[in-house]
The first five atom37 places (N, CA, C, CB, O) and aatype in JSON, in Angstrom:
{
  "aatype": [12, 11, 9, 6, 0, 11, 2, 9, 2, 16, 11, 1, 11, 18, 14, 13, 12, 14, 0, 11, 19, 2, 15, 3, 4, 4, 19, 0, 4, 7, 15, 4, 0, 6, 6, 4, 14, 19, 7, 0, 9, 16, 9, 5, 3, 13, 0, 19, 19, 3, 6, 15, 0, 4, 9, 6, 4, 7, 8, 4, 19, 6, 19, 4, 14, 2, 6, 4, 9, 11, 10, 3],
  "atom_mask": [
    [1, 1, 1, 1, 1],
    [1, 1, 1, 1, 1],
    [1, 1, 1, 1, 1],
    [1, 1, 1, 1, 1],
    [1, 1, 1, 1, 1],
    [1, 1, 1, 1, 1],
    [1, 1, 1, 1, 1],
    [1, 1, 1, 1, 1],
    [1, 1, 1, 1, 1],
    [1, 1, 1, 1, 1],
    [1, 1, 1, 1, 1],
    [1, 1, 1, 1, 1],
    [1, 1, 1, 1, 1],
    [1, 1, 1, 1, 1],
    [1, 1, 1, 1, 1],
    [1, 1, 1, 1, 1],
    [1, 1, 1, 1, 1],
    [1, 1, 1, 1, 1],
    [1, 1, 1, 1, 1],
    [1, 1, 1, 1, 1],
    [1, 1, 1, 1, 1],
    [1, 1, 1, 1, 1],
    [1, 1, 1, 1, 1],
    [1, 1, 1, 1, 1],
    [1, 1, 1, 1, 1],
    [1, 1, 1, 1, 1],
    [1, 1, 1, 1, 1],
    [1, 1, 1, 1, 1],
    [1, 1, 1, 1, 1],
    [1, 1, 1, 0, 1],
    [1, 1, 1, 1, 1],
    [1, 1, 1, 1, 1],
    [1, 1, 1, 1, 1],
    [1, 1, 1, 1, 1],
    [1, 1, 1, 1, 1],
    [1, 1, 1, 1, 1],
    [1, 1, 1, 1, 1],
    [1, 1, 1, 1, 1],
    [1, 1, 1, 0, 1],
    [1, 1, 1, 1, 1],
    [1, 1, 1, 1, 1],
    [1, 1, 1, 1, 1],
    [1, 1, 1, 1, 1],
    [1, 1, 1, 1, 1],
    [1, 1, 1, 1, 1],
    [1, 1, 1, 1, 1],
    [1, 1, 1, 1, 1],
    [1, 1, 1, 1, 1],
    [1, 1, 1, 1, 1],
    [1, 1, 1, 1, 1],
    [1, 1, 1, 1, 1],
    [1, 1, 1, 1, 1],
    [1, 1, 1, 1, 1],
    [1, 1, 1, 1, 1],
    [1, 1, 1, 1, 1],
    [1, 1, 1, 1, 1],
    [1, 1, 1, 1, 1],
    [1, 1, 1, 0, 1],
    [1, 1, 1, 1, 1],
    [1, 1, 1, 1, 1],
    [1, 1, 1, 1, 1],
    [1, 1, 1, 1, 1],
    [1, 1, 1, 1, 1],
    [1, 1, 1, 1, 1],
    [1, 1, 1, 1, 1],
    [1, 1, 1, 1, 1],
    [1, 1, 1, 1, 1],
    [1, 1, 1, 1, 1],
    [1, 1, 1, 1, 1],
    [1, 1, 1, 1, 1],
    [1, 1, 1, 1, 1],
    [1, 1, 1, 1, 1]
  ],
  "atom_positions": [
    [[96.08, 88.4, 101.4], [94.93, 87.8, 101.46], [94.32, 87.57, 100.11], [94.12, 88.49, 102.28], [94.0, 88.45, 99.31]],
    [[94.21, 86.18, 99.96], [93.43, 85.85, 98.74], [91.83, 85.18, 99.03], [94.39, 84.75, 97.89], [91.39, 84.54, 99.98]],
    [[91.26, 85.6, 97.85], [89.73, 84.99, 98.04], [89.14, 83.8, 97.5], [88.87, 85.84, 97.58], [88.95, 83.78, 96.28]],
    [[88.83, 82.85, 98.17], [88.46, 81.54, 97.57], [87.54, 81.89, 96.73], [87.98, 80.47, 98.45], [86.83, 82.83, 97.11]],
    [[87.25, 81.31, 95.41], [86.27, 81.02, 94.42], [84.95, 80.89, 94.89], [86.58, 79.9, 93.74], [83.98, 81.46, 94.4]],
    [[84.93, 80.0, 96.01], [83.65, 79.65, 96.42], [82.99, 80.78, 97.09], [83.68, 78.5, 97.26], [81.79, 80.66, 97.34]],
    [[83.61, 81.82, 97.39], [82.94, 82.95, 98.13], [82.72, 83.88, 97.23], [83.67, 83.53, 99.25], [82.36, 84.98, 97.65]],
    [[82.88, 83.68, 95.83], [82.46, 85.07, 95.06], [80.79, 85.11, 94.69], [83.41, 85.18, 93.48], [80.1, 84.1, 94.55]],
    [[80.45, 86.09, 94.6], [79.02, 86.44, 94.31], [78.99, 86.58, 92.77], [78.52, 87.84, 95.1], [79.35, 87.66, 92.3]],
    [[78.64, 85.7, 92.03], [78.49, 85.54, 90.83], [77.31, 86.22, 89.96], [78.48, 84.35, 90.8], [77.25, 86.25, 88.74]],
    [[76.45, 86.73, 90.83], [74.88, 87.26, 90.3], [75.16, 88.69, 90.51], [73.32, 86.69, 91.27], [75.9, 89.11, 91.39]],
    [[74.57, 89.33, 89.73], [74.36, 91.0, 90.0], [73.19, 91.19, 90.44], [74.46, 91.97, 88.81], [72.14, 90.72, 90.01]],
    [[73.38, 92.0, 91.48], [72.23, 92.84, 92.16], [71.3, 93.68, 91.49], [72.74, 93.67, 93.02], [71.76, 94.57, 90.77]],
    [[70.42, 93.59, 91.57], [69.34, 94.7, 90.71], [68.54, 95.71, 92.01], [67.81, 93.58, 89.64], [67.91, 95.46, 93.04]],
    [[68.98, 96.9, 91.31], [69.78, 97.7, 90.59], [71.25, 97.49, 90.42], [69.6, 98.79, 91.05], [72.0, 97.47, 91.4]],
    [[71.56, 97.38, 89.51], [73.49, 97.07, 89.29], [73.9, 98.16, 90.0], [74.36, 97.17, 87.48], [73.31, 99.21, 89.74]],
    [[74.98, 98.19, 91.06], [75.59, 99.0, 91.57], [77.09, 98.6, 91.53], [75.04, 99.22, 92.74], [77.4, 97.82, 92.43]],
    [[78.09, 98.95, 90.69], [79.26, 98.43, 90.42], [80.27, 99.38, 91.53], [79.58, 98.55, 88.72], [79.86, 100.37, 92.13]],
    [[81.43, 98.89, 91.62], [82.29, 99.52, 92.57], [82.61, 100.8, 91.97], [83.52, 98.71, 92.91], [82.69, 100.91, 90.74]],
    [[82.88, 102.06, 93.01], [83.15, 103.31, 92.36], [84.19, 103.63, 93.2], [82.0, 104.37, 92.25], [84.07, 103.37, 94.4]],
    [[85.37, 104.24, 92.69], [86.47, 104.55, 93.39], [86.8, 106.09, 93.26], [87.56, 103.68, 92.94], [87.04, 106.69, 92.21]],
    [[86.77, 106.62, 94.52], [86.97, 108.08, 94.77], [88.63, 108.21, 94.51], [86.44, 108.56, 96.46], [89.55, 107.99, 95.3]],
    [[88.69, 108.67, 93.09], [90.11, 109.11, 92.74], [90.76, 109.83, 93.33], [90.27, 109.6, 91.8], [91.98, 109.77, 93.14]],
    [[90.1, 111.0, 94.48], [90.83, 111.65, 95.23], [91.74, 111.29, 96.33], [90.18, 112.28, 95.56], [92.66, 111.97, 96.78]],
    [[91.21, 109.77, 96.8], [91.93, 109.46, 97.87], [92.85, 108.09, 97.36], [90.88, 109.23, 99.17], [93.72, 107.54, 98.04]],
    [[92.46, 107.72, 96.06], [93.41, 106.44, 95.67], [94.56, 106.72, 95.64], [93.24, 105.8, 94.45], [94.82, 107.92, 95.49]],
    [[95.46, 105.94, 95.74], [97.17, 105.84, 95.68], [97.65, 104.85, 94.66], [97.86, 105.33, 97.17], [98.85, 104.68, 94.43]],
    [[96.68, 104.19, 94.06], [97.09, 103.2, 93.22], [97.87, 102.01, 93.59], [97.69, 103.76, 92.39], [98.83, 101.52, 93.0]],
    [[97.29, 101.62, 94.68], [98.42, 100.55, 95.39], [98.31, 99.3, 94.73], [98.2, 100.24, 97.03], [99.28, 98.54, 94.78]],
    [[97.03, 98.91, 93.97], [96.91, 97.87, 93.26], [96.16, 96.41, 94.21], [0.0, 0.0, 0.0], [95.8, 95.3, 93.8]],
    [[96.14, 97.0, 95.57], [95.46, 95.64, 96.33], [94.07, 95.32, 95.72], [95.19, 95.91, 98.07], [93.68, 94.15, 95.75]],
    [[93.26, 96.35, 95.13], [91.94, 95.89, 94.67], [92.15, 95.06, 93.48], [90.98, 97.05, 94.36], [91.66, 93.94, 93.35]],
    [[92.96, 95.7, 92.55], [93.3, 94.82, 91.41], [93.49, 93.34, 91.31], [94.33, 95.23, 91.01], [93.04, 92.44, 90.61]],
    [[94.57, 93.47, 92.58], [95.23, 91.78, 92.95], [94.08, 90.99, 93.2], [96.31, 91.6, 94.47], [93.88, 89.96, 92.56]],
    [[93.16, 91.48, 94.26], [92.15, 90.62, 94.56], [90.7, 90.64, 93.64], [91.9, 90.91, 95.98], [89.86, 89.82, 94.01]],
    [[90.39, 91.38, 92.64], [89.57, 91.48, 92.08], [89.51, 89.82, 91.21], [89.72, 92.82, 91.44], [90.31, 89.43, 90.35]],
    [[88.29, 89.07, 91.75], [88.08, 87.72, 91.05], [87.83, 87.64, 89.53], [86.94, 87.07, 91.68], [88.02, 86.62, 88.86]],
    [[87.41, 88.69, 89.1], [87.37, 88.87, 87.67], [87.82, 89.75, 86.81], [86.45, 88.89, 87.38], [87.28, 89.99, 85.73]],
    [[89.06, 90.4, 87.35], [89.69, 91.2, 86.64], [89.02, 92.55, 86.16], [0.0, 0.0, 0.0], [89.26, 93.07, 85.07]],
    [[88.26, 92.99, 87.01], [87.61, 94.05, 86.7], [88.25, 95.5, 86.98], [86.46, 93.88, 87.32], [87.71, 96.53, 86.57]],
    [[89.34, 95.5, 87.65], [89.93, 96.45, 88.15], [91.52, 96.76, 87.33], [89.94, 96.09, 89.65], [92.38, 95.89, 87.21]],
    [[91.67, 98.2, 86.82], [93.02, 98.2, 86.25], [93.65, 99.17, 87.18], [93.13, 98.61, 84.65], [92.89, 99.69, 88.01]],
    [[94.73, 99.47, 87.2], [95.52, 100.52, 87.76], [96.14, 101.54, 86.71], [96.61, 99.89, 88.55], [97.0, 101.2, 85.9]],
    [[95.66, 102.73, 86.8], [96.37, 104.07, 86.18], [96.79, 104.92, 87.16], [95.47, 104.93, 85.28], [97.4, 104.56, 88.17]],
    [[96.46, 106.16, 86.85], [96.9, 107.23, 88.03], [96.01, 106.63, 89.16], [96.51, 109.06, 87.69], [96.39, 106.96, 90.29]],
    [[95.24, 106.06, 89.13], [94.32, 105.25, 90.1], [93.31, 104.49, 89.71], [93.73, 105.98, 90.92], [92.86, 104.46, 88.57]],
    [[92.87, 103.76, 90.77], [91.99, 102.07, 90.15], [90.92, 102.74, 89.17], [90.87, 100.86, 91.71], [90.32, 103.81, 89.27]],
    [[90.88, 101.93, 88.37], [89.62, 102.09, 87.31], [88.69, 100.7, 87.46], [90.25, 102.24, 85.52], [89.21, 99.58, 87.44]],
    [[87.43, 100.88, 87.58], [86.65, 99.93, 87.58], [85.9, 99.5, 86.26], [85.88, 100.23, 88.51], [85.04, 100.29, 85.85]],
    [[86.09, 98.46, 85.62], [85.12, 97.92, 84.24], [83.76, 97.77, 84.8], [85.59, 96.28, 83.5], [83.54, 96.72, 85.39]],
    [[82.81, 98.65, 84.72], [81.36, 98.66, 85.28], [81.1, 97.35, 84.68], [80.26, 99.96, 84.82], [80.7, 96.56, 85.54]],
    [[81.2, 96.65, 83.09], [80.72, 95.88, 82.53], [81.11, 94.68, 82.98], [80.83, 96.1, 81.45], [80.46, 93.7, 82.62]],
    [[82.15, 94.51, 83.79], [82.82, 93.06, 84.09], [82.66, 93.27, 85.88], [84.84, 92.86, 83.35], [82.59, 92.17, 86.42]],
    [[82.61, 94.12, 86.58], [81.97, 94.21, 87.89], [80.97, 93.3, 88.46], [81.42, 95.3, 87.94], [79.81, 93.44, 88.07]],
    [[81.26, 92.36, 89.34], [80.19, 91.5, 89.6], [79.78, 91.82, 91.14], [80.62, 89.94, 89.32], [79.27, 90.97, 91.87]],
    [[80.06, 93.12, 91.54], [79.66, 93.73, 92.96], [80.11, 92.47, 93.98], [77.78, 94.13, 93.09], [79.24, 92.12, 94.78]],
    [[81.01, 91.97, 94.02], [81.44, 90.98, 95.18], [81.84, 91.79, 96.31], [82.68, 90.0, 94.79], [81.54, 91.44, 97.45]],
    [[82.45, 92.77, 96.1], [82.77, 93.9, 97.53], [84.44, 93.34, 97.86], [0.0, 0.0, 0.0], [85.02, 93.77, 98.86]],
    [[84.95, 92.6, 97.16], [86.16, 92.14, 97.87], [87.21, 93.44, 97.47], [86.7, 90.45, 97.3], [88.3, 93.4, 98.04]],
    [[87.02, 94.39, 96.69], [87.68, 95.59, 96.6], [87.74, 96.34, 97.43], [87.4, 96.18, 95.85], [88.8, 96.77, 97.89]],
    [[86.42, 96.7, 97.87], [85.92, 97.39, 99.27], [86.78, 96.75, 100.47], [84.18, 97.07, 99.57], [87.26, 97.53, 101.29]],
    [[86.95, 95.6, 100.58], [87.43, 95.02, 101.8], [89.0, 95.4, 102.16], [87.24, 93.46, 101.67], [89.53, 95.8, 103.19]],
    [[89.54, 95.07, 100.75], [91.04, 95.12, 100.8], [91.43, 96.77, 100.46], [91.74, 93.95, 99.58], [92.63, 97.03, 100.61]],
    [[90.77, 97.61, 100.14], [91.33, 99.07, 99.66], [91.91, 99.45, 101.26], [89.88, 100.38, 98.9], [91.19, 99.38, 102.26]],
    [[93.09, 99.78, 101.27], [93.63, 100.25, 102.73], [93.19, 101.79, 102.86], [95.45, 100.1, 102.89], [93.37, 102.26, 103.98]],
    [[92.65, 102.65, 101.9], [92.35, 103.87, 102.17], [90.77, 104.32, 102.38], [92.95, 104.53, 101.18], [90.29, 105.4, 102.71]],
    [[90.08, 102.87, 102.01], [88.58, 102.92, 101.9], [88.16, 103.97, 100.78], [87.92, 103.34, 103.35], [87.45, 104.96, 100.94]],
    [[88.73, 103.56, 99.68], [88.28, 104.44, 98.61], [87.5, 104.13, 97.54], [89.2, 104.9, 98.1], [87.3, 104.88, 96.59]],
    [[86.99, 102.87, 97.71], [85.99, 102.0, 97.1], [84.65, 101.72, 97.67], [86.54, 100.85, 96.97], [84.68, 100.96, 98.64]],
    [[83.41, 102.16, 97.3], [82.3, 101.87, 97.82], [81.42, 100.97, 96.47], [81.63, 103.34, 98.42], [81.58, 100.89, 95.25]],
    [[80.63, 100.5, 97.28], [79.62, 99.73, 96.23], [78.15, 100.7, 96.61], [79.41, 97.64, 96.66], [77.49, 100.5, 97.63]],
    [[77.82, 101.76, 95.57], [76.85, 102.54, 95.81], [76.14, 102.89, 94.31], [77.42, 103.76, 96.63], [75.16, 103.64, 94.24]]
  ]
}
């Protein structure tokens, strides 16, 4: 599932709430990193979100097969 650029929310919400990964359930599949339109997610032992780059678009939340990512 590819995300079209026109659907990207480029404005951050206030207060800023970047994506958070639950490392206990993340299996490092890479789906979130592949779909992140700004490259804010890297895969190590689990997905890691660069909070300074996250634009809160929520695409990572939608594609995570284990529902390990939340915006809060």
